[in-house]
C-alpha positions in Angstrom: 35.9 84.2 -138.8 33.9 81.0 -138.0 34.7 78.7 -135.1 35.9 76.1 -137.6 38.3 78.6 -139.2 39.6 79.6 -135.8 40.3 76.0 -134.9 42.0 75.4 -138.2 44.2 78.4 -137.6 45.0 77.2 -134.1 46.0 73.8 -135.4 48.0 75.3 -138.3 50.0 77.5 -135.9 50.6 74.7 -133.5 51.8 72.5 -136.4 54.2 75.2 -137.6 55.5 75.7 -134.0 56.2 72.0 -133.7 57.5 71.8 -137.3 55.1 69.0 -138.1 53.4 68.7 -141.5 50.0 67.1 -142.3 51.5 63.8 -143.5 53.5 63.4 -140.3 50.5 64.3 -138.2 48.3 61.8 -140.1 50.9 59.0 -139.4 51.1 59.9 -135.8 47.3 59.9 -135.3 47.0 56.7 -137.4 44.8 58.4 -140.1 45.1 58.0 -143.8 46.3 61.3 -145.4 42.9 61.9 -147.1 41.1 61.4 -143.7 43.5 63.8 -142.0 42.8 66.4 -144.7 39.0 65.9 -144.3 39.2 66.3 -140.5 41.4 69.4 -140.7 38.9 70.9 -143.2 36.0 70.2 -140.8 37.5 70.3 -137.3 34.1 69.4 -135.8 34.5 65.9 -137.3 37.2 64.9 -134.8 36.0 62.5 -132.1 36.9 63.6 -128.6 39.7 61.0 -128.3 41.1 62.1 -131.6 41.0 65.8 -130.6 42.7 64.8 -127.3 45.5 63.0 -129.1 45.8 65.9 -131.6 46.2 68.4 -128.7 48.7 66.2 -126.9 50.8 65.9 -130.1 50.6 69.7 -130.8 50.9 70.7 -127.2 47.7 72.8 -127.2 44.8 72.8 -124.8 41.9 70.5 -125.6 39.6 72.8 -123.6 40.7 75.8 -125.6 40.3 73.9 -128.9 36.8 72.8 -128.1 35.5 76.0 -126.5 36.9 78.4 -129.0 34.7 81.4 -129.7 
């Protein structure tokens, strides 16, 4: 499993735990839905501030998301 796939899984699980879908997440992060899908497909495309906001919303560790192995 690649780092990107691990990040995707981490985000997907956190979204399920918080009962938030991709559309709701895109609105909360002020992204268009297509942009949100693109960023979730390639998690490395998140800017640091975007990743920080994502982690705060989903209640996950930014450090863990960035340094995933």
